[in-house]
C-alpha positions in Angstrom: 53.7 -19.0 97.8 54.3 -15.6 99.2 51.3 -15.3 101.4 51.8 -16.0 105.1 50.8 -14.0 108.1 54.5 -13.1 108.7 55.0 -11.9 105.1 51.8 -9.8 105.3 52.9 -8.2 108.5 56.3 -7.4 107.0 54.7 -5.9 103.8 52.6 -3.7 106.0 55.6 -2.5 108.0 57.5 -1.7 104.8 54.8 0.5 103.4 55.9 3.9 104.7 59.6 3.3 104.2 59.2 2.0 100.6 56.9 4.8 99.6 59.5 7.3 100.7 62.2 5.3 98.9 60.3 5.2 95.6 59.3 8.8 95.6 62.8 10.1 96.3 64.1 12.2 93.4 60.6 13.0 92.2 58.8 16.3 92.9 56.2 16.3 95.8 53.6 17.2 93.3 53.8 16.7 89.5 53.7 19.8 87.3 51.1 20.1 84.6 52.6 19.6 81.2 51.7 21.3 77.9 51.7 19.2 74.7 50.8 20.3 71.2 47.5 19.0 69.7 47.5 16.6 66.7 44.5 16.8 64.3 44.2 13.1 63.7 44.2 12.3 67.4 41.8 15.2 68.0 39.4 13.8 65.4 39.5 10.4 67.1 39.0 11.9 70.5 35.9 13.7 69.2 34.2 10.4 68.5 33.9 10.0 72.3 37.1 7.9 73.1 39.7 8.8 75.7 43.1 8.0 74.2 45.8 6.0 75.9 49.0 4.4 74.7 49.6 0.7 75.6 53.3 0.9 76.4 55.9 1.8 79.0 58.5 2.7 76.4 59.4 6.3 77.1 61.2 6.9 73.9 58.4 5.4 71.8 55.8 7.4 73.7 57.7 10.6 73.1 57.4 10.2 69.4 53.6 10.0 69.5 52.4 11.8 72.5 50.1 14.8 71.9 47.6 16.8 74.0 44.9 14.3 73.2 46.4 11.5 75.1 45.4 10.9 78.8 46.8 7.6 79.9 49.4 4.9 79.6 49.0 1.2 80.4 51.9 -1.0 81.6 51.8 -4.7 82.5 54.2 -7.4 83.4 55.2 -8.0 79.8 55.9 -4.3 79.1 57.7 -3.7 82.3 59.8 -6.8 81.8 60.9 -5.5 78.5 62.1 -2.3 80.1 63.9 -4.1 83.0 65.7 -6.6 80.7 67.4 -3.6 79.0 69.4 -3.2 82.2 68.4 0.4 82.9 67.1 -0.5 86.4 69.9 -2.9 87.5 71.4 -0.3 89.9 67.9 0.5 91.3 67.4 -3.2 92.0 70.7 -3.5 94.0 70.0 -0.3 95.9 66.5 -1.3 96.7 67.6 -4.7 98.0 70.0 -3.0 100.3 67.4 -0.6 101.5 64.9 -3.4 102.1 67.4 -5.4 104.1 68.1 -2.3 106.2 64.5 -1.9 106.9 63.8 -5.6 107.5 67.0 -7.7 108.0 65.1 -11.0 108.1 63.0 -10.4 105.0 62.3 -13.7 103.2 63.7 -13.9 99.7 60.2 -14.3 98.1 59.0 -11.1 99.7 62.3 -9.4 98.8 61.8 -10.1 95.2 58.1 -9.1 95.4 59.0 -5.8 97.0 61.6 -5.1 94.3 59.1 -5.9 91.5 56.7 -3.5 93.2 59.3 -0.8 93.4 60.3 -1.3 89.7 56.7 -1.0 88.6 56.0 2.1 90.8 59.3 3.8 89.9 58.8 3.3 86.2 55.2 4.5 86.6 56.4 7.7 88.3 58.8 8.4 85.5 55.9 8.1 83.0 53.7 10.4 85.1 56.6 13.0 85.5 57.4 13.0 81.8 53.9 12.9 80.3 51.5 14.1 83.0 49.4 11.1 82.3 47.3 8.5 84.2 49.4 5.3 84.4 48.0 1.8 85.0 50.5 -0.1 87.2 50.0 -3.9 87.5 50.4 -6.1 90.5 52.8 -9.0 90.6 51.1 -12.1 89.1 51.8 -14.1 92.3 49.0 -12.0 93.9 46.3 -13.0 91.4 44.8 -15.5 93.8 45.5 -13.7 97.0 42.8 -11.3 98.1 44.5 -9.9 101.2 47.9 -9.2 99.6 46.3 -7.9 96.4 44.4 -5.3 98.4 47.4 -4.4 100.5 49.7 -3.8 97.5 46.9 -2.0 95.6 46.6 0.5 98.4 50.4 0.8 98.5 50.5 1.6 94.8 47.8 4.2 95.2 49.5 5.8 98.2 52.7 6.3 96.1 50.9 8.4 93.5 47.2 9.0 94.3 47.0 11.7 91.7 47.9 9.5 88.7 48.2 5.8 89.5 45.5 3.3 88.5 46.0 -0.2 89.9 45.7 -3.1 87.5 44.2 -6.4 88.9 43.6 -9.5 86.8 40.1 -10.9 86.3 40.2 -13.9 88.7 37.9 -14.9 91.5 40.3 -13.4 94.0 40.7 -10.4 91.7 37.0 -9.7 91.8 36.9 -9.7 95.5 40.1 -7.7 95.9 38.9 -5.2 93.3 35.7 -4.6 95.2 37.6 -3.9 98.4 40.0 -1.5 96.7 37.2 0.4 95.0 35.4 0.8 98.3 38.6 2.2 99.7 38.7 4.8 96.9 41.5 3.2 94.8 41.0 3.4 91.0 41.2 0.0 89.4 41.8 -1.1 85.8 40.4 -4.6 85.9 42.4 -6.4 83.3 42.3 -9.7 81.3 38.7 -9.4 80.4 37.6 -11.1 77.1 33.9 -10.8 76.9 30.8 -8.7 77.7 29.9 -11.1 80.5 33.3 -10.9 82.1 32.9 -7.1 82.3 29.2 -7.1 83.4 30.1 -9.4 86.2 33.0 -7.2 87.3 30.9 -4.0 87.1 28.0 -5.5 89.0 30.3 -6.9 91.8 32.8 -4.1 92.4 32.3 -1.2 90.0 36.0 -1.0 88.8 37.1 2.2 87.2 37.8 0.4 83.9 37.2 -3.0 82.4 38.9 -4.5 79.2 38.4 -6.7 76.2 41.7 -8.0 74.9 40.2 -8.1 71.4 43.4 -8.8 69.4 44.0 -12.1 71.2 40.4 -13.3 70.4 41.0 -12.6 66.7 44.4 -14.3 66.8 42.9 -17.4 68.4 40.6 -17.7 65.4 43.2 -17.1 62.8 45.8 -19.3 64.4 43.2 -22.2 64.6 42.4 -21.8 60.8 38.8 -21.0 61.5 38.8 -17.8 59.4 40.6 -14.5 59.6 39.1 -13.7 63.0 38.4 -10.2 62.0 35.4 -8.9 64.0 35.5 -11.4 66.8 37.2 -9.2 69.3 35.5 -6.1 67.9 32.1 -7.6 68.4 32.9 -8.6 72.0 34.2 -5.1 72.7 31.2 -3.4 71.2 28.8 -5.7 73.1 30.7 -5.1 76.4 30.6 -1.3 75.8 26.9 -1.4 75.2 26.3 -3.5 78.4 28.6 -1.2 80.4 26.8 1.9 79.2 23.5 0.3 80.1 24.7 -0.2 83.7 25.9 3.4 83.8 22.6 4.7 82.5 20.8 2.6 85.2 23.3 4.0 87.8 24.4 0.5 88.8 28.0 1.1 87.9 30.3 4.0 86.8 32.7 1.6 85.1 34.3 2.6 81.7 35.2 0.2 78.9 38.7 -0.1 77.5 39.4 -1.6 74.0 42.8 -3.3 74.5 45.2 -5.5 72.6 44.6 -3.8 69.2 46.6 -5.5 66.5 46.0 -3.3 63.4 45.2 0.4 62.8 42.0 -0.5 60.9 40.6 -1.5 64.3 40.7 2.2 65.4 38.0 3.1 63.0 35.8 0.1 64.1 36.3 0.9 67.8 36.1 4.7 67.6 33.7 5.9 70.4 34.7 3.2 72.8 35.1 4.8 76.3 38.9 4.3 76.1 41.2 3.1 73.4 44.6 1.9 74.7 46.7 1.7 71.6 50.1 -0.1 71.1 52.9 1.9 69.5 52.8 0.1 66.2 49.1 0.5 65.8 49.2 4.1 66.9 51.9 4.8 64.2 49.7 3.0 61.6 46.7 5.2 62.4 48.8 8.4 62.5 50.3 7.7 59.1 47.3 6.2 57.3 46.0 7.9 54.2 42.4 7.2 55.2 40.6 10.1 56.8 40.2 9.9 60.6 36.8 8.7 61.9 34.1 11.3 62.3 31.7 9.2 64.4 31.5 6.1 66.6 32.0 2.7 65.0 29.3 0.1 64.4 27.0 -1.4 67.0 27.8 -5.0 68.1 24.8 -6.3 66.2 26.2 -4.9 63.0 29.6 -6.6 63.3 29.9 -9.9 61.4 32.9 -11.9 62.7 34.9 -13.8 60.1 34.6 -17.3 61.5 33.5 -20.5 60.0 29.8 -20.9 60.6 30.1 -24.4 62.1 32.9 -23.3 64.5 30.9 -20.1 65.4 28.1 -22.3 66.7 29.9 -25.4 68.0 32.6 -23.5 70.0 30.0 -21.2 71.5 31.4 -17.9 70.3 28.2 -16.2 71.6 29.6 -16.4 75.1 31.9 -13.5 74.1 29.0 -11.1 73.5 25.8 -12.5 75.1 24.6 -11.6 78.5 22.5 -14.6 79.6 19.7 -14.8 82.2 22.0 -17.2 84.1 24.8 -14.6 84.3 22.4 -11.9 85.4 20.9 -14.2 88.1 24.4 -15.2 89.3 25.4 -11.5 89.5 22.2 -10.7 91.4 22.9 -13.4 93.9 26.4 -12.3 94.4 25.5 -8.7 95.0 23.1 -9.8 97.7 25.8 -12.0 99.4 28.3 -10.9 101.9 31.1 -10.5 99.4 33.5 -8.9 101.8 33.8 -12.2 103.8 33.5 -14.5 100.8 36.4 -16.6 99.6 37.2 -17.0 95.9 36.0 -20.6 96.0 32.7 -19.4 97.4 32.3 -16.9 94.5 32.9 -19.6 91.9 30.5 -22.0 93.7 27.8 -19.3 93.6 28.3 -18.8 89.8 28.0 -22.5 89.2 24.8 -22.8 91.3 23.2 -20.4 89.0 24.3 -22.2 85.8 27.5 -20.2 85.0 30.1 -23.1 85.0 32.5 -21.9 82.3 33.8 -18.5 83.3 36.2 -20.0 85.9 36.3 -23.7 85.0 38.5 -26.3 86.7 41.7 -27.4 85.0 43.9 -30.4 85.7 47.5 -29.9 86.6 48.4 -31.3 83.2 46.1 -28.8 81.5 47.6 -25.9 83.4 51.1 -27.0 82.3 49.8 -27.1 78.7 48.4 -23.6 79.1 51.8 -22.4 80.4 53.7 -23.9 77.5 51.3 -22.7 74.8 51.4 -19.0 75.9 48.8 -16.3 75.6 47.0 -17.8 72.5 45.8 -21.4 73.3 45.8 -24.1 70.7 42.3 -25.0 69.6 42.9 -28.7 69.1 43.8 -29.2 72.8 40.5 -27.6 73.8 37.9 -28.3 71.1 36.0 -31.0 72.9 35.8 -29.0 76.2 34.7 -25.9 74.3 31.9 -28.0 72.6 30.9 -29.6 75.9 30.7 -26.3 77.7 33.2 -27.3 80.4 35.4 -24.4 79.4 34.8 -21.3 77.3 36.6 -19.0 74.9 36.7 -16.1 77.4 37.6 -18.5 80.3 40.4 -20.1 78.3 41.9 -16.8 77.0 41.7 -15.4 80.5 43.7 -18.1 82.2 46.2 -18.3 79.2 46.7 -14.6 79.5 47.3 -14.8 83.2 50.0 -17.5 82.8 51.6 -15.6 79.9 51.9 -12.5 82.1 53.3 -14.8 84.9 56.0 -16.1 82.5 57.1 -12.6 81.9 57.0 -11.8 85.6 59.2 -14.9 86.2 61.7 -13.5 83.7 61.8 -10.2 85.5 62.1 -11.9 88.9 64.9 -14.1 87.5 66.9 -11.0 86.5 66.3 -9.5 90.0 67.6 -12.7 91.6 70.6 -12.7 89.3 71.5 -9.2 90.3 71.2 -10.1 94.0 73.6 -13.0 93.6 
């Protein structure tokens, strides 16, 4: 565990020095860049979608970027891929030296956390400098359950590049509370690892994040991997339902949150999801859309009610797929209760207890130590047979299960990055 009063105090002391360290070599203010327009991307933009690329690969971005793109999303997995290439090994060594100069007694766990923070911020600044884009930078996964440090490092990310950085926090109980505090401090937040409309309505009601997500490709992959059908339409329906719910909250002036369609797996999904507030598109999917013979979309994709997921009818009912797109009275009552509570002094466990008192037991369910180890081993797509009975019984849910699996998958990639850092430090 990183969190201790001593570590928190050291992290606060390091803020000014590490901001100066990360920003060295970059201009005080980033120049506005000019890029040529591309007709296919312009057509997609005209459906109402802001266009982002879901990558941190500078070379790959350069081959696709046009005037229509506005943002880039990075995460622990994508940053790890860049770090493992060795391009930042020298930066790691120099940063460790600088940290030890600033704080000779810095604990190793905090040293590694600070270096990971610098890597994320530095790479983000390179993306801003090269593409004049908004960049989502993600916090270390060790902070997913730590409200105080999540808020501290979120503010530090924002201070490094307030003109372009968006801070990514994971959808956890602590993440909800930390996100709320960051938003009230004026920090833009991309609230990640959402898998359902109810995930995102809860987040929007409690903290009004700048952006929420549906990782739709992972939902479809879960279905196809389990042999329940092709899975086509599952994530798309969840995304469309979430978008409709978020737009309702905006219309009612209860949130200003915008919806991101994330984890696209095929270019055909671009047509279905056209008109979503934001499309963040992986490189392979973007190339597929760019090179497709099909004409670009001219209007928004179908409403949630018109999307028919390709899932076995029995599984659709027994495994409660409706939790991905339905907003129940219990969820609304729980959100109402939480907005009336003193969220700023609430602990993550208190938030979960409030949800459960109002009948929402399966968004943040309890897992045994053995189950957590299984989740870690299985990766970001859980195996149905391990969870079928709990899904049927309602003691977990598809969005809850994909959420925690995604978090531990990101944590595994973060551990690889941290291991490289430790290896370079000797």
